[in-house]
N, C-alpha and C positions, 0 to 999 in steps of 0.2 A: 372418490378413495374413502374408504371405511376409516372409520375414527382408528382402527388398531392398525390400520396401516398405514406407518410413519412415512415418509419420505427419508430416502435415505442420504445420509451426506456428502455432498460434494467428494470424490478423490482426486479429481484434477480441475484446474481453471476453466478448462471445456465446459465441463460438465455445472461448475460453477455460474458459469455466464447465461450457459441456454435455459435457467429455469427463470430468467426472467423475458419481461417482453423486448420486442426487436431493437425500439427506440435506445431503451436502456442498454440492451446487448452493447448497440454501437458505442455508447458512452463508455461504457466497460471496457469494450478493447480497444480502444483510442487510451484509456489508462494504461492497460496492460503494454500494450507497446513501446506507450512513455518510458514505464519502469524497465522495461526490458533491454530498451536503447540505451537509458541513462547508466543501467549495470549488465553491462554485456556477459558477465564472468558471473550471473547469477541465476540460479534453478530455480522457475515453481515451484511453489509447495501449495499445500491445503495445510493449514495450522489453525486451532480453535474454529475449522469450520467457515477460514476465509481463505480467500487467495493471499497469496504473501511470496515475497520473494526473498533468498538465502542465499549469502556467497560464506561466510566463516561463521556468519549468525545472520538472525532474521535481519533483513533492511528494513520492510515496510509490509503492510498488510492491506488490504483495501478491501473494500466492501460496500455493496448496494443496501440502501436504505431506502425509505417512505420517498422523501423529500430531499436526499443528498447520497453522495458517495463518501465516504469516510474514510480516514489515511491514518494508518496508525502505526510507528508511536508517535508520543510529541516532539518538537523540534527543538533541539537545545545546540548552544556552543557554533552558532552563528549567527549575532546581533542584527545584522540587517535581515538574512532571512526570518528573523524570528520577526519580524516587525512587518515582513511583507506578507506573511503567512496570520497575522494576529486577526483578521477581522473571521477568518475562518475557524478559529479555534473553538471547541466544543467545549463540554462543561470539567471535564479533564484534561483539557488541554490537545485531546486529538483534533485532526481538523475537519470539518464539514464541508464539502463544495455542495451548493446547491444545484438542483439539477434544473432549477428554472434559469440558470445563469449558463455564459458559454465555459466548459470547465478550463480551470487554468493551469492547463501541461505545460507551459513552460516554467511555469512556478513548482509544480510536482518534477518536474526535468532538475529542477536545482534542490530540492528537499532530498531525492534519490541521489543525485552525487552527492551532498553531503555526507547522507548516509552511508555509502560506500568508501567515503573518507575516513569516517570514524570507526566503520566495520576495520578497516585496513589497518588502522593505527591500535585499535585494540587487542588484533592480532600480533602486531609488531611489539608493541606493550608486553603482553603475554611470553612469546618468544625469546625477551629481553629477562623478563622473571624467571623462567629456566635459565636461564645460562648461569 
């Protein structure tokens, strides 16, 4: 690729995942499936050039990095879950799941379920406010 030819940003999650080596693609697909199962009403989008799942608002973003899978945004509002994810917290509270360890899919599922609950509560509060 010439310097002037820039790779086009992905327009969907399939394209995003296809950019990575096969072993990492498999991990990304498992993360994607876990999120999708935990948020069945969410739609897949690309936002900030990262895969994301959106319901009323963005539930979660995930991204592949050199040594980890990142999951965003930081988790709050569930003390037990905050404690469970503490070892994965990155510099800004975003989660970093190391690629040299098994992906904590059950934990990701719990995170997404919390985000769905928070998203629904936020929508309900907005609706109450309008009345």
